[in-house]
C-alpha positions in Angstrom: -27.9 155.3 9.1 -25.6 153.9 6.6 -22.1 155.3 5.7 -22.7 157.5 2.2 -20.0 156.1 -0.4 -19.1 158.0 -3.7 -16.8 156.2 -6.1 -14.3 158.1 -8.4 -13.0 156.4 -11.5 -14.8 153.3 -12.5 -11.9 150.6 -13.6 -11.4 147.4 -12.2 -10.8 149.0 -8.9 -13.5 151.3 -8.9 -15.8 148.0 -9.6 -14.0 145.9 -7.3 -15.1 149.3 -4.4 -18.8 148.9 -5.8 -18.5 144.9 -4.8 -17.3 145.5 -1.4 -19.9 148.2 -0.4 -22.4 145.9 -1.4 -21.2 143.4 1.5 -21.2 145.7 4.2 -24.8 146.8 5.3 -23.6 149.7 7.0 -22.7 151.4 3.7 -24.5 152.7 0.7 -23.4 153.6 -2.7 -24.6 156.9 -3.3 -22.3 157.9 -6.4 -20.1 157.2 -9.7 -17.9 159.6 -10.8 -16.1 159.9 -13.9 -14.0 161.7 -16.3 -15.8 159.9 -19.2 -19.1 160.3 -20.7 -21.2 159.0 -18.1 -23.9 157.6 -20.6 -21.0 154.7 -21.6 -20.0 154.1 -17.8 -22.8 151.3 -16.4 -22.5 150.3 -13.0 -23.6 146.8 -11.5 -26.0 148.6 -8.0 -29.5 149.4 -9.2 -30.4 152.8 -8.7 -26.8 154.6 -8.4 -26.4 157.2 -10.9 -22.8 158.1 -12.5 -22.0 161.9 -12.6 -19.3 163.9 -14.2 -16.6 164.1 -11.6 -17.1 168.1 -12.0 -20.4 167.3 -9.7 -17.9 166.9 -6.9 -17.7 170.4 -7.0 -20.9 170.5 -5.0 -21.9 167.2 -3.5 -20.1 167.4 -0.1 -23.5 167.4 1.5 -24.1 163.9 0.1 -21.0 162.1 0.4 -19.7 160.8 4.0 -16.7 159.4 2.1 -15.2 160.0 -1.1 -12.9 156.7 -2.6 -10.3 157.8 -4.8 -9.7 155.0 -7.7 -7.6 156.5 -10.4 -3.9 155.3 -11.0 -1.0 156.3 -8.5 1.3 157.6 -11.5 -0.2 160.7 -12.3 -3.9 160.9 -10.7 -4.0 160.2 -7.1 -0.9 162.8 -6.9 -3.2 165.5 -7.8 -6.6 164.1 -7.2 -6.4 163.1 -3.6 -4.9 166.6 -2.5 -7.3 168.0 -4.2 -10.9 166.4 -2.9 -9.1 165.9 0.6 -9.8 169.4 1.5 -13.9 169.1 0.8 -14.5 165.1 1.7 -13.1 163.0 3.5 -11.3 160.4 1.6 -9.0 157.1 0.6 -7.1 156.3 -2.1 -4.6 153.6 -2.5 -1.5 155.3 -3.6 1.1 152.7 -4.0 4.3 153.9 -5.1 6.5 153.3 -2.4 9.0 155.6 -3.1 6.6 158.8 -3.4 4.2 158.0 -0.3 6.2 160.7 2.1 5.5 163.3 -0.2 1.7 162.3 -0.8 1.6 162.0 2.8 2.6 165.7 3.1 -0.1 166.9 0.2 -2.9 165.2 1.9 -2.5 166.6 5.1 -1.7 170.0 4.6 -5.3 169.7 2.3 -6.8 167.8 4.5 -6.4 169.6 8.0 -7.2 173.1 6.0 -10.8 171.7 5.3 -11.0 169.9 8.4 -11.7 166.5 6.7 -9.8 162.8 6.9 -7.8 161.3 4.4 -6.1 157.7 4.7 -3.9 156.8 1.9 -2.1 153.9 0.7 -4.9 151.4 1.4 -4.8 148.4 0.3 -2.6 145.2 0.6 0.6 146.4 -0.1 0.8 149.1 0.8 -1.8 148.3 3.5 -2.5 145.1 5.0 1.4 144.0 4.5 2.7 147.5 5.7 0.6 146.2 8.9 2.5 143.0 8.6 5.5 144.8 8.3 5.0 146.7 11.8 3.7 144.1 13.4 6.3 141.7 13.1 9.2 144.6 13.9 8.1 144.8 17.2 7.6 141.9 18.0 11.2 140.6 16.6 13.5 143.7 17.1 16.6 141.4 16.2 15.7 140.5 12.7 15.1 141.3 9.0 12.1 141.7 6.7 11.6 140.2 3.3 8.4 141.0 1.3 7.2 138.8 -1.9 4.8 139.7 -4.1 2.7 137.4 -6.7 3.0 135.9 -9.2 0.6 138.3 -10.1 -1.1 141.3 -11.9 0.1 144.3 -10.6 -2.7 146.8 -11.2 -0.1 150.1 -10.8 2.4 148.8 -12.9 0.0 147.8 -15.4 -1.5 151.0 -15.3 1.9 152.5 -15.6 2.7 150.9 -18.7 -0.6 151.5 -20.3 -0.1 155.3 -19.9 3.3 155.0 -22.4 3.0 156.6 -25.8 1.8 153.7 -28.4 0.5 151.2 -25.6 -3.2 150.4 -26.3 -2.9 147.7 -23.7 -0.7 146.3 -21.1 -0.7 143.2 -17.8 2.8 143.2 -15.7 3.2 140.4 -13.7 5.3 140.4 -10.6 7.2 136.7 -10.2 8.9 136.2 -6.9 12.4 134.3 -7.8 12.0 130.4 -6.2 15.4 130.6 -5.2 15.2 133.4 -2.9 11.7 132.9 -1.6 13.1 129.1 -0.5 16.4 130.4 1.6 14.4 133.0 3.2 11.8 130.3 4.4 14.8 128.0 5.2 16.1 130.6 8.1 19.4 131.9 6.0 18.8 135.2 6.0 20.5 136.0 2.5 20.8 139.6 1.8 18.7 140.0 -1.3 19.3 142.6 -3.9 16.0 144.0 -5.5 17.0 142.1 -8.7 17.4 139.2 -6.8 14.0 139.2 -5.5 11.4 139.7 -8.0 11.2 139.6 -11.9 8.7 141.5 -14.1 7.1 140.3 -17.3 5.3 142.7 -19.5 2.1 141.6 -22.2 1.8 145.0 -24.2 -0.6 145.4 -27.2 1.0 147.9 -29.0 -1.4 150.9 -31.3 -1.1 150.4 -35.5 2.4 151.7 -36.1 4.0 152.2 -32.5 7.7 151.8 -32.3 7.8 148.7 -30.0 11.7 149.7 -29.5 10.8 152.6 -27.6 8.0 150.9 -25.9 10.3 148.4 -24.3 13.0 151.1 -23.4 10.5 153.2 -21.9 9.5 150.3 -19.9 12.5 149.0 -18.7 13.7 151.9 -17.9 11.1 153.5 -15.6 11.9 154.6 -12.4 10.1 153.3 -9.2 8.2 150.5 -11.6 11.2 148.7 -14.0 14.2 150.0 -13.7 15.7 147.9 -11.1 14.2 144.9 -12.0 14.9 142.1 -14.7 11.7 143.1 -16.9 11.2 141.1 -20.0 8.6 142.7 -22.5 6.3 140.5 -24.8 4.1 142.4 -27.3 0.9 140.4 -28.1 -2.4 140.8 -30.1 -5.7 142.4 -28.6 -7.1 138.2 -28.8 -4.2 136.7 -26.9 -4.6 139.9 -24.1 -8.4 138.5 -24.0 -7.8 135.4 -23.9 -5.0 134.4 -21.7 -4.8 137.8 -19.2 -8.3 138.7 -18.8 -8.1 137.9 -14.9 -6.6 139.8 -12.2 -4.8 137.0 -9.9 -2.3 138.2 -7.4 -0.8 137.6 -3.9 2.7 137.6 -1.7 3.9 137.2 1.4 5.6 139.4 4.0 8.3 137.3 5.9 10.4 138.2 9.2 13.0 136.1 10.4 14.5 137.1 14.0 15.9 135.8 17.2 14.9 136.1 20.9 16.8 134.5 24.0 19.7 136.0 26.0 22.2 134.2 23.4 20.1 134.6 20.2 19.2 131.0 20.7 16.0 130.7 19.3 15.1 131.4 15.7 11.9 132.4 14.4 10.0 133.1 11.1 6.8 135.3 11.0 4.8 135.1 7.5 1.7 136.6 6.5 0.4 135.4 2.9 -2.1 136.0 0.6 -3.4 134.3 -2.5 -6.0 136.5 -4.1 -8.3 135.7 -7.1 -9.3 139.4 -7.4 -6.2 142.1 -6.5 -8.7 144.8 -7.5 -11.9 143.6 -5.2 -9.9 142.3 -2.6 -8.5 146.2 -2.8 -11.3 147.3 -2.9 -12.3 145.3 0.1 -9.4 147.0 2.2 -10.3 150.5 1.1 -14.0 149.9 2.3 -12.9 149.1 5.8 -11.1 152.2 6.1 -13.4 154.1 4.4 -15.7 152.9 7.7 -12.5 154.0 9.4 -12.3 157.6 8.1 -16.1 157.7 8.5 -15.9 157.6 12.7 -12.9 159.3 12.7 -13.9 162.6 11.3 -17.5 162.0 13.3 -14.8 162.5 16.5 -13.4 165.3 15.2 -10.5 164.2 13.6 -8.1 165.5 10.6 -5.4 164.8 8.0 -3.8 162.8 6.3 -3.6 159.2 8.3 -1.6 155.6 7.0 -2.7 152.1 8.3 -0.5 152.3 10.8 -2.4 155.5 12.5 -5.6 153.6 12.6 -7.1 151.3 15.7 -8.2 148.2 14.2 -11.8 148.6 15.7 -12.3 151.6 13.3 -12.3 149.3 10.6 -15.2 147.0 11.6 -19.1 147.7 11.5 -19.2 145.5 14.9 -19.3 147.1 18.2 -16.6 147.0 20.8 -18.4 144.2 23.0 -18.6 142.1 20.3 -15.3 142.4 19.1 -14.2 141.7 22.8 -16.7 138.6 23.1 -15.7 136.8 20.0 -12.5 137.9 18.5 -10.6 138.8 21.1 
């Protein structure tokens, strides 16, 4: 029996999740749900219906896991707790500073409904989080470094697009090369947020918009831009389509540490990603965790979970015997 997946929201991430489902034989997409007019949303999977989000009020018996593909700024803080009361859900909430409160909200709703809610799935938070945890356990005497980019941040781009007067936007996160080189060389530098990355925004403004006001709102936005050196470029729709239509990203997690009775041996652990498509890779991570949500629910678990709480075997469609024989 296939795991029946529903998708709420059909932007870049929703399309990435749809693509990932097509690569997993034990899953099927049963519906895409949208706040837009369903007639204006065309999906790529044959036979799948596009329905109004309100239809989720009565489709609990048709969906095993609901994947929430809204933005972290305003969508997911409301949507994930709401739907976790009635569905097993997975989201990609990526506002790191607000994860504890988001967890608490989803946990209360999921436990009340007897469902599983897995939050903050993707590559960071997500795969990077796991690698930070593993490296900390292995090298307790050490220091963590995370670098993102160069690439387009979906969450940050979405946050800029929600500013009044903005028609479209792309935000690039860029590591500071000198900082990255210093870490990889084992110098263990003390780096502030501002010293590790810069942010670059390309914005298409609506006609008549106050460009100075938009730029100020971007540069002072808490949790997103306030702690970084940020450059804002205003460009045309044609330039956006020509130069910024792709969604590449990537980055690395590095932990430097020491071992030996006298800390005489130095080590560097690095996990690196280079992604042609941020949303398609993120969607692939989410779909693996949707499988975990389904299995954990079948075992009678409930409440909110993160990648830290889920055994790796729950993510795989392969049997435990097969994993031991071929991947261990």
